[in-house]
Every structure is written in structure tokens, then in C-alpha cells.
Phi, psi and omega in degrees: 000128183281172184298321181298318179296320178297317179297320180295319178296318178298319179296318179297317179296320180295318178295323177298318179297321178300315180296322177298317180298311181300315181297317181294316181299311183291324183289329185269336191303307184286332181297324183296316180298322180294320179298319180296318179299322182286319186271336180086334181201138174196161177279140180226157176270140171255137179230135176309122185293327177298322177295318180298324178293319177298318180294316180298320179295316180296326185264014180062033180288323184280148173281166175068012176278147175286127183296329184269009182286131178285128182240134181279135179295136182299152176283196177297146175293145169066012183288344177279337185246343176275130181231160176269130181222097184288346181281348181271129177285138180268146171286157183299324177286102185296340180275356182297129179289349175289348176277353181269121180264143179231162174294155176298115183271133185282306185199189187283002172285351186250355179206162172247142184239138169062019180265349179240117175281180185301316182296312182295316182299316181293325176298313179295317183299319180292323184281323186246340186085164180214144177281347179165143178278121179254106182245133178229161177270120177263134178241131179268125179258107184291338182290324178252000178055046179218156174270143181245123178230133176256104188291331183270124174289140175286132177257103190256136173278119179251125175260145176205159183237114178257183180296324186281316188197171171265131186219169173216152177220164170257137180220155184256148178209145177282124182297337179276357182282156172284147177301323180298320179295320179294315181299321179301318180290324178291321177298320179293322183290316183267354178056046180200153174286142184207164170228167186240129172257144171250132181288145181282347181248094184302329183256022180297145178285154179305315184299323180293317179294316181297325180295326177291316183298323183296334179259015175058028175232152185216132180269092182185203178215157185274134179288135180277132188292340180273001178272163171271155181299319184295338181290338182237339187233025183294336180260015178079219182099202182229156177228162178243130174271120182253108185275143175278123185273174183298332178276013178064025174249148177282155182292325190237155172229163182297129177291150177289163188274357188298315183296313179297322180296321181292324178295313181296319177302316180298320180292322180294319185275314189251339184081186182245354181091358179266134186286343180227055183294141181265346180290124192287353178241031178253141181300333181271003170284136188305311184283314183293328182295345178287343179270155178230117184245144173285168179299321180295318179295319180297320177298319180295318179296314182298317181295320180297319183292315184291337178277347180271104185291343181273351184282133178270119182266082175273067187286148183282095182254331194295142179295326187291353174292343182283350179288123184263148174295165178240139177292139183303316182295322177296318180298323182293336181273348183289140172294159186308317182296314180292323179295319178295317179299318179294322179298315179298318180296314181296328183293347179280352178218108186296327180295314179296320177299318182289345177261003176259171175061028180257163174294156184288153172054051178238159172275114190293346176267007175301141184279023176251157179295317173049046184262139176284106186294330177296320179293323179292322177298322177293322175302318180300327179285334180278323182268085184250003184230133185293330177291321177296318177299315181298320179297318179297314180298316180298320177299317186286320193247021175248134180300137179245101179214134178291344183258016176230130181275310186285137181276091183260152179291149177287164170258115181297127190239348185209177186295317184289330173289324177296324178300321180298315179299317181298320178296312186289339177286347178290341188265136183293340179299334180304321186274355180269344185224074184273343178287128181052042180274109185296325178295314179300318181293321180293321178295323184293326188261001183284166185298155183296323181294327177288327175295323178295318178297317179298322177298320178297318179297317178298328181291342178264358184290153174307134188300318182297319179291320179300314181295322179296315180296318179298317179296318180298316181293315180297320179293322179297316178296316179303317183293320178297315180295318181298318179294319180291329182294342181272356179269155179295334178219126186292148178047082175246013176237129181301320181301322181289322176300312180298316182298317180294318178299315183293319178299316181293326178298317178289321179299325178295322177297317179297320179297317177299319179299320180291332175291326180286315176227107187287118173247333184227146173294155183305323185297340179291344181266356180285133176260101192294334186268013178306316179300336181287348182300325182263139183274341177212145178043060188302313182293326179289318178299318180292318178299318181296316179296320178297318179295316179301320179298314186290328180263007177058043179265079191289342183302320183249001180272141173221325180191144173218137176290343184294348172291343183228064189297335181297340183265350185273132176303141184302319181298322179291319177298320180298323178293323177296316177299319180297320178296316179300318179297315181295324179297318180292322177294319178296321178296322179296316179295316181297319179296319180296322180292314182296330182261009180056035178248062187297335179287352180251019180289329186235159169270101187261130176236121176260125189246131172261118183299339179271355178213069183301320182294341177297337178297329180294324183298337180285349181261352191304308189261013181276140177271178184301320182295320181291325180291343182270003176289156176303132185277134175228124183244135177228129171272123185302128178087001181245151187261002185298137176270132183279096173249018178129319183293320180295320177298317180298321180295316180300312181297321179298315181292318180296318181295322177301318182285312185294328183263010173294125185298338179294339176290335177081010180279332182229156174238152181271149179224168174052057179056045176064023180267339179224166179241147178223157181300139174283117183302327182257024184260024188282350178292345177249041190305315185300332180295329178295323177293322177302315182296320176299318178297317180296320177298316179296317178297319179298314179294316182298326181256011174057053175246122180280142183242151175265086182249149180243041176280148174285159181303333184296331179296320180289326175296319178296320178299326181268005176071025180281152177291132181268146180232171184299325181296341178295338180284339185301321182274358181250316183210089185294330179294314179293322177299315179294326179295322177297316180298315180298318179296318182292324184282344180282119188252350184291157183286346183268027184306315183295331180281330182279315186269333178053047181257144169239173183279065172215158180252132180247136183208159179249138172229111181053043175085357181257134184274136179225156177226138173233132177286139179274342176201167179305134181062028182296329180298332184255009180252112181285148174276124181237179176299326184286329186242012185293327178293324176295320178299313180298317180298314182291322180294318180298316179296320178296313185297311188273340186235290191296322184293335182238024187301314182290316181296312181292324180301317178290320178301314180294321179301316178296317180298313183286346175295332180257312186256093183220023179275190180277328187294327182296336181289351180283346189257149169264177184300318180298319179290322178299320178300318179295321178298323187272318185254352178099170182277142175286347182283117185235108186221106181292339176295326176296318180296320179299322183294328186258359184290136173259161185229144176229107184096345175237171172230146184296343178271356179299141179298324181296319179292322177297321176296320180300310182290329175298319178296314181301318183287342178274348179290150175284173187297325179294317179291324177296322177293325176296321178297315180297319179296320181298322185272330189238349182087003176207148176258012180274143181263123183291164175304134182097354179083180182294341179291344180270359181274156168260124185216139181225142171249120184247134179292135187221070179093168183216140181052049183241162177264359182294142179282155172300148177221182185208148165264093186293332180295331185249003181058049181242124174265124177266103189247112174294158176265104182274163186290329186220162178296324180294318179295322177302317181295314183297311183295318182293314181295324178296320178296320182291323181289339181246034187256032176295126186072187176204130179254161178261145176255000000 
């Protein structure tokens, strides 16, 4: 047998194994969930989700993969999340999965749970190998109908006293385990009967705990064996193992409360010396310190607390609390060596650091950054090395606890810690070391209100620094995506997923800051290479991940850019919207087939050219589901097949009629360039809903419309906050009047302007007035209340005056467009989706044109395009309309169109024609360049409407 035959046999065997794996995986997957529901609790395997993605890719699990694509066999399972940790004590049972240490897992985007039963897991393990078996206890919660798994083992400090010495170790335990189960394993490990005490002071220092153990007394309580571990140790801390001695007595007894009571009393009366103490009964705690207690009262409080077994004593024990903040002016006077030493010292306590480098005489809990810029400049001169910067950041943003082994980032919890982050983001070194960056990780996980505060601070930042930070972040995201795009499967490293998530969280804060104070146009926040992230079917892969996120299908979800839509290119978002529309249309067809209702597969509209508005009546009683069927339009008595052109014609004709000013539904503004709702047009209310439905249908079926709405209408449709500048594109006269009123500073404003709190407007020559507030007719506008007048008038103009009309219009629109994908767009983008892009470039169309009967290198074709490029913009739009049935440019520009030039005779007098439904120009080959010009221009001048050939 030759080598080729052997290779073919090996390949065949490998493919067979893949099919076995897929069959085994799918058959067992759903059975496991059913078993858990029945039993209430069971052990399950955890598998690194990145590995599972590699395996699915390797096994042809995903759709749209190229069959001939070479796929690399996955490495060992779990090698990204299993780590070696020599500081963890092992249980005596060497096979115990509690001896396997893993990285701190954030959430279910990083692992899969309970999808592999014992048989399947062992099959996979034998075939691929494993870095370690990760087994957890899954508990089914019937109230939320979900399984609960805690992927991270608790790493608990256990103290114990043997004959030889008093010692402590770190050991791991599943938080979902019963205390009795844990005790059984500890008894087996120590070969003695024991019970477990939990200390009442979770943050007690080792020395304090050891001093208690030496006197055989312990300040705590005994864990009940019928409890779960998470009920008592979810926040970590330390425990004491109390061994049963030969005389059948336990080693320890409960310590009396006197010592603990004296400590609490001391904190109430004297404090701990820390300016930002977190212990809620310490004099140096901001809130508690406002109270003043007598010694007798303090004794009573202390006694009450120690008797309350449910109270958590997070007493201020740590030495690093003694680090004091430094005054900015004092810091500026320090010589470089002393300043560096002080900086290192301050970095050991983030609270003290956050209270330094501030402006003088300020309230440090003020919600402003209030940073002394001279002090920050001096910091910049001290931090000249990226390794030194990293050490400072690690000191500041890494949790400091004697009871935690792993160096995890802190969770930023208050304003002064946020100030520290804001200071450290000023340095360019931050963007040079994004891998395992504790500051970036801390920013990502902080509360939403603190992110909002940080956005406000960024909005006050120096413009040049703000732009630099935005550029650095965008480039960092671009680089991560670019690196991933070169891999056979994007994001196969957990660290990279985390890094991308964390970068985007900070980028979102910067974007919010720019919304508050605009320094950069929105397009500057777009990350153009996002589509390159996926190696196959990018828009479909992104849509699927977005869908998984929305339906909370965590098994296959890992990351979606749709969480950050402001960064996604518009063309890519439009493709996601298009996929969602097609999916809904496919579901409608499938439903019709399954129910044998084939006549309901499509949304069919039959149009009478003598009664165009009659087409609307066919939409009156249709519900949202029916409107989402694929649209098919037929003009009665005509043979045209609807491949897009017939639909475009119907919408064009309907819009001409509905927006005719004689109907009275709209009024013209800005010298007849735009239309706005008629405030008094409510007698035709249902028509506004029709127009909304038509807009939704056009968007849903990707038909561009010639609409003259101002941008503010699209902002309202997307629920965006309206601002005064939105009036500029609707009513420049009123906008200018507001500016003039605001700029007038004299006290005689009411005498000069003679304004009251009412709005005056004309409708078809008739004068009307609306009060802006109760008794508005009799309330003069003055210097004191003019801002209120502008605010109320703006709200009346853009909202209240057209509330009913716009409400019906929006209702009709959302009747069709109500999915998740539309939420990715802002008002400006929605306008582009509906009316097309303002970018008009015939060179783009030339680049993508296909030819039938011609070649793009033909001299005749070069003459043709030369002619097109010499036309003015009006003639070029006529050409586009002649060929496609619309002069609107789709999202992505003309380069995103499909367009063909087909040869249609030679040396003929026939004019050029077009198949508008298919975007095909039928171009005869004329004898001369001049004849080509004459014939083409004549066709364009006579191209009213469009017929099919």
C-alpha cells in the first residue's frame, strides 16, 4: 500500500471519528439537562469554551464553513483555564477534582457546563487529552428554571493546630457543596474527626487569628453540616479546623466577647487613623464620624454588635491603612528621589492615592475630578518607564488580602478610587501594556453610575489629550482584531476575549463623553476592521452571536460587537439587519408550508394604477407578523415580475401621493426643502400610521425612499435625546430667534421682545396659539426665565405639538420594524438606511460593474465611463435612476451595488434600455463616441418612470 493510500485511510478514519463525536455530543447534551431537573443536583464537567469552539470548527459543527478548508486539530482540553498552584493544599484523595486549580473565570462566556456527560467527556479526554478534569456541582433552581454552577472554587485559608505547631494552608472547595461533604474530605485528608469554625472578622490579619489559636479560643461560630458552603463562605475569609482529641474534647472553645468588644469600642471613640475607613462603626468612617457618642453609648453599641451573630465585622486591621494622603503643594516641593519614594508608598493604598494630587480646599467626595494638573505633570516626569508604570498600576488596582492567593483586580467602588484611574489613564504607558492590565480590568467591572461619572470627567478633559486617548483606544481595538483575523478561528484565547471586552467598555465611556461634549464626529469612533474579525460569513456569525446574547443562550455565546454598536461600520450593521429581516421572512414561509397555507407565504399587494392609494387599504387589517412576510407587488394588467423594480415603483408612487401638501398631513419648512407634521392635521390620523408602515416596509425590504424629513424625525424614531441644535435643520428662523434671545443680556428683555410663554404658529394662513405652561399667555419672558422658555418651546415644537401625529407614525413603523437589530442604529444612520447615502461616486460603480458581451478593458467601455464621469451630478443621478429605478445610493455607497452592462446590438439606432429589476444596462455598441453620447443622453432625458424589457 503506497503512502497516498495510507494518508487517505487515515483521513477517512479521522472524519469517521469526527462524526462519532458530533453524534455523541448531540445525543447526550439535552439528556444531561433533563437529568439535572429531575435530580435537583449533580456533578457536571466544565470545559473551556474556547476549546469547544475550536472543536466545533474542526468537526464541521458551524454552518457556512468551506468544506475544503484545512482545520487544525484542537489541543488538550482546558489548558487555557487550568493552572498550576503550589500554594494550594491537596486533599488526600489525589483523584479529587478539587485539587485542580483554574484561572478566575468571569462568566459563562468562558466555559460550558453540563454539556458533556461522563461517557462523552472521557471519549473526548482520551482523544484530545486534558490539562485537568474540572468538575462542579450543578444545582437546578426551579424558581428561575435554570441550573446554577459556580465555576470558581473558593480558596479558603484554613488554620489548624497540630501537636507540633499552629499552621495554616489554602484549600479549595466548591461553593455549591454541602458542608458535610467538605468535612468528610477534610476528615479523610487529616485522618481525624473535626469540625469547622468560621471567624467573625473576615478581614482579620493572620497574626490576630494566630494569637487566638495559641490560647485555644476562637472568635467565631461553628459551621452547620446541613448548610451549603456558599451560605457561609461566599465572601471568602478564614476558617479554623477544630480536631477532636483523644479525650473526646474539642481543641477550641468560643472566645469571650470582651476582647472584640474593646476593639469596636476603641474604633467608635478613637477611630483607626485612616481618613477613609470602610468599617461602618469607626470614627474615621465618613458617615459614622458625623455622630458623636459618649463612652457609655459606645460601650452599648459595641456590646450590641458582638452579640449579633449575623453582623459582619470588617474591622480596620490592615497596616496599609496608616498610609496618609499627601497635599498637592507638598508633593510639588519634594525632590525627585523623595517624590518617587512617596509615589511608591502611596500606590500601596488606592484610597490614599485618590486623596492626593487634588486641588486645595475641596471636598474630596465631590463628583468632579478636581485634580491638581501641576502635580500630575510632576507624576509624568517621575513615571518615565513602562515597567515602573505597570508596578504602580498593579499596586493600586490589585486586591490586597492575606486570604486570597490569586492577584485579582479590584472593583472600583467610589469616587476617590475612580480619580486614581482617571489620573493613571493620562499616561501613554497604559496603552503599551494591555495584556493583564489591572487598571483596564477594574474599569471594565465597575458600577454603571461610576462609568457615567468617568464619562463626565472625560468630557471636561483637555481636547488634545481626549483625542489622543480616543485614538490610542481605537488603535488598540483595531490591533487586537487584526491579530485575530489572521487566525483560522477568531478569539481562541480567553485572555484575548477579556482584553477585547475590557477595551470596548472603556471605549464606550469615551464615546459617552464625546456625546456630552462633542470633540470628534461619530464616524471617528467606528472601528473599520470589525468585519475582518470573522474568517467566514462575518455578518451571519455576528448576527448569531447577537441573537444568542439576546435570548440568553450562553452555551454558544462568547462575544458580540453589537454590545458596542457605535463602533460598528454602518454597512456591516445594515447586513445584520438584512439577515434578521430575511430570517423573519423565511420563518413566515416555513410557517405557511407547515400549516399548508401556501397562499399566506407572501405579503401580496395588487395595485391599480388608477387608484394607487387603494394599495394602502390592503395593509389596514394586517398584523405585525403578516407585514413581515416577503413582499410581492403586482400592477393589475401588467406582466412585470417583481424582482425589486416593481416594488420600488409602488413605493415611489405612494410617497408622491401621501406627501402631497394638498392632503394637509404635512407642511413645508425651510423654503420648501423639508416636510414636518401638520399640527392641525389629526383629522387624517390613520394616514400617519400608514406612512409609518410604508417606511417600515421599505426598510424591511431594503427599498430606498425619496423623503424630505428632517434628521430630528429619525432621532425621535430611535428614541434619542433631542437637543436645541436639532431645530436648526427644521426651522432655522426659530433656532436663530432662540440664539438672539439668549445673547440679549439687558434687563429690558421683556419690553424689547414682548414674549409670553406661548407658541404662535400659522397653518394654511390661519394663526394659532398654544400655551407652553399654565397661564403662559400672561407670563412674560424675562432674563430670569428665558432659558425655561427656550426649553419649553423646544419641547413643544419637537414633541408635544405633534405628539399624536408622530405617535401614530411611530406605531406604524414599529409594527414592521421591531426586532433587535434596528436598535443598533442611531437616528443619523436610520436616515441613511431609509433615504440612502449622500456619498455619490460613479467611480465606485465602475469598479464593481460586471460585463456581458463586453470587457472592462474594451476601448468602447472606457469611452462609456469617461462619458459618465463628465456628466454633472443631476445627469449622473438620472443615469442611476434609468438603470436601477432609483437615484438613491445604498448604504456602503455605489460599490455595494450589483450592476451589469450587457451588450445589446451593434451599429444600431436603438436607444440604451435597462432591466431595472436586475440593475442591468442594455448598451448597444455604437459606431462612434459622439453617437454613444447622443443616444445615452436622449435616453436619460426621456426616462420618466421605468419599464421592463
